[in-house]
C-alpha positions as CSV (number, residue, x, y, z in Angstrom):
1,M,2.3,-2.3,6.6
2,T,2.6,-0.6,3.2
3,I,2.9,3.2,3.1
4,T,1.8,4.8,-0.2
5,Q,3.3,8.1,-1.1
6,N,0.8,10.4,-2.8
7,I,1.5,13.3,-5.1
8,M,-0.6,16.3,-6.1
9,V,-1.3,16.9,-9.8
10,E,-3.5,19.3,-11.7
11,I,-5.7,18.2,-14.7
12,V,-6.8,21.0,-17.0
13,M,-9.0,21.2,-20.1
14,A,-9.8,24.2,-22.2
15,L,-13.2,24.3,-23.9
16,A,-14.5,26.9,-26.3
17,N,-16.0,29.1,-23.6
18,E,-14.5,27.9,-20.4
19,Q,-11.5,26.2,-18.7
20,K,-11.9,23.3,-16.4
21,Q,-9.3,22.3,-13.9
22,I,-9.1,20.0,-10.9
23,L,-6.4,19.3,-8.4
24,L,-6.0,15.6,-7.5
25,E,-4.1,13.7,-5.0
26,V,-2.9,10.4,-6.6
27,P,-0.5,7.6,-5.7
28,L,3.1,7.9,-6.9
29,G,3.3,5.8,-10.1
30,T,0.0,7.2,-11.5
31,T,0.0,7.7,-15.3
32,A,-1.3,10.7,-17.1
33,L,-4.2,8.7,-18.5
34,E,-5.1,7.3,-15.1
35,A,-5.2,10.8,-13.6
36,V,-7.4,12.1,-16.4
37,K,-9.8,9.2,-15.7
38,Q,-9.8,10.0,-12.0
39,S,-10.5,13.7,-12.7
40,G,-13.9,13.1,-14.1
41,L,-13.4,15.9,-16.7
42,L,-14.1,13.4,-19.5
43,T,-16.8,10.8,-19.8
44,P,-15.6,7.2,-20.4
45,S,-16.6,7.4,-24.0
46,Q,-14.4,10.5,-24.5
47,I,-11.3,8.7,-23.2
48,S,-9.5,6.7,-25.9
49,A,-6.0,5.6,-26.8
50,T,-5.7,8.6,-29.2
51,L,-6.4,11.1,-26.4
52,S,-4.0,14.0,-26.9
53,L,-2.3,15.0,-23.6
54,G,0.5,17.3,-22.5
55,I,2.4,18.2,-19.4
56,Y,3.2,21.9,-19.1
57,S,2.5,22.5,-22.8
58,K,4.8,19.6,-23.9
59,K,3.0,16.7,-25.7
60,T,3.2,13.5,-23.8
61,T,1.9,9.9,-24.0
62,P,-0.9,8.6,-21.8
63,D,1.4,6.1,-20.1
64,T,3.8,8.9,-18.8
65,L,4.3,8.6,-15.0
66,L,3.4,11.8,-13.2
67,K,5.6,13.7,-10.8
68,H,4.4,15.9,-7.9
69,L,2.8,19.1,-9.1
70,D,2.6,18.1,-12.8
71,R,-0.1,19.9,-14.8
72,V,-1.7,17.5,-17.2
73,E,-3.4,19.2,-20.1
74,I,-6.1,17.6,-22.2
75,Y,-6.0,18.9,-25.8
76,R,-9.1,19.2,-27.9
77,P,-9.0,18.1,-31.5
78,L,-8.5,20.9,-34.0
79,I,-11.7,21.9,-35.9
80,A,-9.7,23.4,-38.7
81,D,-6.3,22.9,-40.3
82,P,-4.2,25.9,-39.3
83,K,-2.3,25.9,-42.5
84,E,-5.5,25.9,-44.6
85,T,-6.9,28.7,-42.4
86,R,-3.9,30.9,-43.0
87,R,-3.9,30.2,-46.7
88,K,-7.6,31.2,-47.0
89,R,-7.0,34.4,-44.9
90,A,-4.0,35.3,-47.1
91,Q,-6.2,34.8,-50.2
92,R,-8.9,37.1,-48.8
93,T,-6.3,39.8,-47.9
94,K,-4.8,39.6,-51.4
95,K,-8.3,40.0,-53.0
96,E,-9.1,43.0,-50.8
97,A,-5.8,44.8,-51.7
C-alpha cells in the first residue's frame, strides 16, 4: 500500500480589476506549473513554457518543486516598458516646469 503525502499550496493571479486565488491540496512532488494547471485559473491556451511564475514574490521556474504552504504567483506580461514610461513622465514634467 502506497501512502501519498499531500501539501497545501495557494495559487494567485492579479488581473487589472481583481485578484484570483485558490487553495489546492496537491501531492508532494508537484511542480509550480502542475499546480497552476490544476488551479484552473488559466485556460490551457494561456499556459506555455514562457509562463512567468514566482513563489512569495521571488521569480521561479515552472519545474520548481513546491513545499507545504507555498504561494505560487502567476505574473501578467507587462503592457508597457517601465523605463520608457518613467522617461516619458520625466519629459512631461520637464515641459510643464
